[in-house]
KENU-395559 format. One line per 5 residues: for each residue y, z, x of C-alpha. Coordinates in steps of 0.05 Angstrom, whole numbers, always signed. Layout:
N
Y Z X | ...
***
This chain:
294
+2934 -1871 +249 | +2897 -1817 +285 | +2936 -1761 +319 | +2890 -1748 +378 | +2850 -1795 +423
+2810 -1795 +486 | +2822 -1843 +544 | +2764 -1879 +577 | +2776 -1909 +646 | +2732 -1969 +663
+2734 -1960 +738 | +2703 -2024 +765 | +2666 -2079 +727 | +2616 -2132 +745 | +2664 -2190 +758
+2681 -2208 +831 | +2735 -2161 +858 | +2800 -2200 +853 | +2849 -2150 +882 | +2845 -2098 +938
+2849 -2037 +893 | +2784 -2053 +857 | +2734 -2003 +886 | +2669 -2030 +915 | +2631 -1977 +954
+2603 -1914 +921 | +2655 -1873 +958 | +2712 -1918 +934 | +2686 -1919 +862 | +2678 -1844 +859
+2746 -1830 +890 | +2781 -1879 +843 | +2744 -1848 +784 | +2764 -1777 +805 | +2837 -1798 +811
+2834 -1829 +741 | +2805 -1765 +713 | +2861 -1725 +745 | +2911 -1773 +713 | +2884 -1759 +644
+2820 -1799 +632 | +2770 -1756 +594 | +2714 -1808 +601 | +2695 -1850 +662 | +2658 -1915 +651
+2620 -1932 +714 | +2590 -1996 +743 | +2568 -2001 +815 | +2572 -2057 +866 | +2534 -2079 +927
+2576 -2050 +984 | +2562 -2111 +1028 | +2577 -2167 +978 | +2619 -2133 +925 | +2574 -2162 +871
+2551 -2121 +811 | +2488 -2081 +822 | +2440 -2038 +783 | +2412 -2001 +844 | +2398 -1929 +822
+2416 -1904 +892 | +2487 -1930 +885 | +2495 -1897 +817 | +2465 -1834 +846 | +2517 -1830 +901
+2576 -1844 +854 | +2552 -1792 +804 | +2539 -1740 +859 | +2609 -1747 +886 | +2642 -1741 +817
+2600 -1682 +796 | +2616 -1642 +858 | +2691 -1656 +852 | +2744 -1613 +820 | +2744 -1653 +755
+2693 -1651 +699 | +2699 -1717 +661 | +2648 -1745 +612 | +2606 -1795 +651 | +2590 -1862 +617
+2544 -1905 +659 | +2535 -1979 +643 | +2466 -2001 +620 | +2491 -2072 +610 | +2471 -2097 +679
+2407 -2137 +674 | +2424 -2184 +617 | +2443 -2243 +661 | +2411 -2308 +638 | +2435 -2366 +680
+2411 -2436 +662 | +2397 -2488 +715 | +2449 -2537 +690 | +2471 -2579 +631 | +2419 -2633 +643
+2364 -2588 +671 | +2370 -2518 +640 | +2300 -2502 +665 | +2281 -2474 +713 | +2330 -2417 +708
+2380 -2405 +764 | +2359 -2353 +817 | +2421 -2314 +795 | +2384 -2296 +730 | +2371 -2221 +726
+2329 -2202 +665 | +2290 -2137 +676 | +2255 -2101 +619 | +2285 -2045 +578 | +2256 -1988 +618
+2278 -2018 +685 | +2348 -2029 +659 | +2352 -1954 +644 | +2324 -1927 +710 | +2390 -1897 +732
+2403 -1868 +663 | +2334 -1836 +662 | +2346 -1805 +731 | +2418 -1783 +726 | +2424 -1767 +651
+2497 -1783 +640 | +2526 -1759 +574 | +2538 -1831 +552 | +2511 -1900 +571 | +2532 -1968 +544
+2490 -2017 +504 | +2518 -2088 +497 | +2501 -2103 +424 | +2488 -2178 +427 | +2487 -2242 +465
+2545 -2289 +482 | +2568 -2342 +530 | +2603 -2304 +585 | +2654 -2343 +626 | +2650 -2416 +641
+2587 -2450 +666 | +2515 -2434 +648 | +2518 -2358 +645 | +2494 -2323 +581 | +2496 -2248 +568
+2428 -2244 +535 | +2410 -2184 +492 | +2359 -2199 +437 | +2350 -2153 +377 | +2281 -2133 +403
+2309 -2115 +472 | +2366 -2076 +441 | +2320 -2037 +395 | +2276 -2018 +455 | +2336 -1997 +497
+2367 -1956 +441 | +2301 -1921 +426 | +2293 -1902 +499 | +2365 -1878 +505 | +2353 -1835 +444
+2290 -1805 +475 | +2330 -1788 +538 | +2382 -1750 +496 | +2439 -1794 +521 | +2493 -1818 +473
+2497 -1894 +471 | +2565 -1928 +469 | +2553 -1992 +430 | +2594 -2048 +460 | +2617 -2098 +408
+2645 -2164 +434 | +2646 -2203 +368 | +2637 -2194 +294 | +2563 -2209 +294 | +2551 -2153 +344
+2570 -2104 +290 | +2513 -2131 +248 | +2467 -2109 +305 | +2501 -2041 +306 | +2486 -2031 +232
+2414 -2054 +243 | +2404 -2004 +299 | +2431 -1948 +255 | +2384 -1968 +199 | +2325 -1967 +248
+2342 -1894 +263 | +2352 -1904 +338 | +2426 -1886 +337 | +2444 -1813 +324 | +2508 -1790 +290
+2563 -1799 +305 | +2556 -1873 +325 | +2600 -1887 +385 | +2628 -1958 +387 | +2672 -1996 +435
+2710 -2057 +409 | +2718 -2105 +468 | +2773 -2154 +452 | +2802 -2216 +485 | +2741 -2236 +526
+2730 -2311 +528 | +2679 -2333 +475 | +2681 -2265 +442 | +2730 -2235 +392 | +2802 -2254 +406
+2853 -2198 +413 | +2895 -2214 +352 | +2908 -2159 +302 | +2872 -2195 +245 | +2806 -2198 +283
+2813 -2126 +305 | +2823 -2104 +233 | +2763 -2145 +210 | +2721 -2106 +260 | +2752 -2039 +240
+2737 -2052 +167 | +2663 -2060 +184 | +2656 -1994 +221 | +2595 -1953 +201 | +2608 -1887 +166
+2625 -1829 +213 | +2634 -1876 +272 | +2678 -1856 +330 | +2706 -1919 +362 | +2752 -1944 +416
+2788 -2010 +423 | +2814 -2046 +484 | +2836 -2115 +506 | +2833 -2147 +574 | +2890 -2172 +618
+2962 -2168 +596 | +2943 -2141 +528 | +2912 -2078 +556 | +2975 -2035 +548 | +2995 -2062 +480
+2926 -2042 +457 | +2938 -1971 +483 | +2993 -1966 +431 | +2956 -2005 +378 | +2889 -1968 +382
+2910 -1902 +349 | +2944 -1940 +293 | +2876 -1968 +272 | +2837 -1903 +283 | +2812 -1921 +353
+2809 -1886 +420 | +2835 -1918 +483 | +2806 -1953 +544 | +2842 -1976 +607 | +2820 -1991 +678
+2811 -2044 +732 | +2748 -2071 +699 | +2793 -2101 +646 | +2861 -2110 +677 | +2888 -2115 +748
+2963 -2106 +739 | +3010 -2050 +721 | +3065 -2100 +706 | +3078 -2173 +723 | +3062 -2183 +797
+3049 -2108 +808 | +2976 -2093 +825 | +2950 -2029 +794 | +2904 -1972 +811 | +2859 -1939 +760
+2901 -1875 +763 | +2965 -1915 +750 | +2935 -1949 +690 | +2913 -1882 +661 | +2982 -1852 +675
+3016 -1910 +639 | +2968 -1900 +580 | +2983 -1826 +578 | +3058 -1840 +577 | +3051 -1891 +520
+3009 -1844 +478 | +3053 -1784 +488 | +3115 -1824 +470 | +3084 -1843 +402 | +3063 -1771 +388
+2988 -1777 +401 | +2953 -1718 +433 | +2903 -1730 +489 | +2834 -1699 +483 | +2802 -1662 +542
+2732 -1678 +567 | +2704 -1615 +533 | +2736 -1635 +467 | +2703 -1703 +473 | +2637 -1670 +486
+2644 -1629 +423 | +2668 -1687 +381 | +2610 -1732 +402 | +2557 -1676 +404 | +2540 -1695 +475
+2483 -1664 +514 | +2503 -1640 +583 | +2447 -1641 +635 | +2484 -1629 +700
***
């Protein structure tokens, strides 16, 4: 067990918004993020959405507006921008996989990092592998070559990558990136549990991943849906930090829709009750040797 952790709030993901508290516009995302930081989140994990459709976007202008609003607010959280958007490979169908669906979005490594290059967050995410994602013909496609190129560019920018691990094989990719020299110490890893076709959220699978952690790694663990809060209590017991937020779970309790701030508040209460101290944003910056540009 570790005696102190930091909380990451994943404010809004890429899935279609399924409840009214999920923020969509840059103003809504920024305000929800600021409220989560006030509630105790040291790190904010940010996606953006098209304000008209609500669909996930990688438009740098949308990231720019969210980041601007957070940075001028009265909180100073660590910003963690997704770099996962742009790995959408959608086949044409079971009998005719080619041509690809128009919903496919597969830009090159540099284009996927345009917002990171411009805004220089302290952290950005790298999804460390490919997997079937949801039902249908959608594949989250991240080849070893693409991941090496993205990691090398992120290293050049001086941004700390958070390596997203959705299954056991993704940790093989993490170790490979470390061996290539494109991941600086300490490696920052997020264990993403309970996602369909990825690692299930049972304790045995979690421990299998924990036992494969690289030396000196700082890692977090979360599960989606109803297992989000049990994982808040479980994470410190296995040496992990905590993540909550509407990207992963929509409810505070059965039938009770949540806000990001409420999910963070609940996590704070759980952690304090089991005697775990919460780290501040500046303590996270020191622990992860983050470079601050803004």
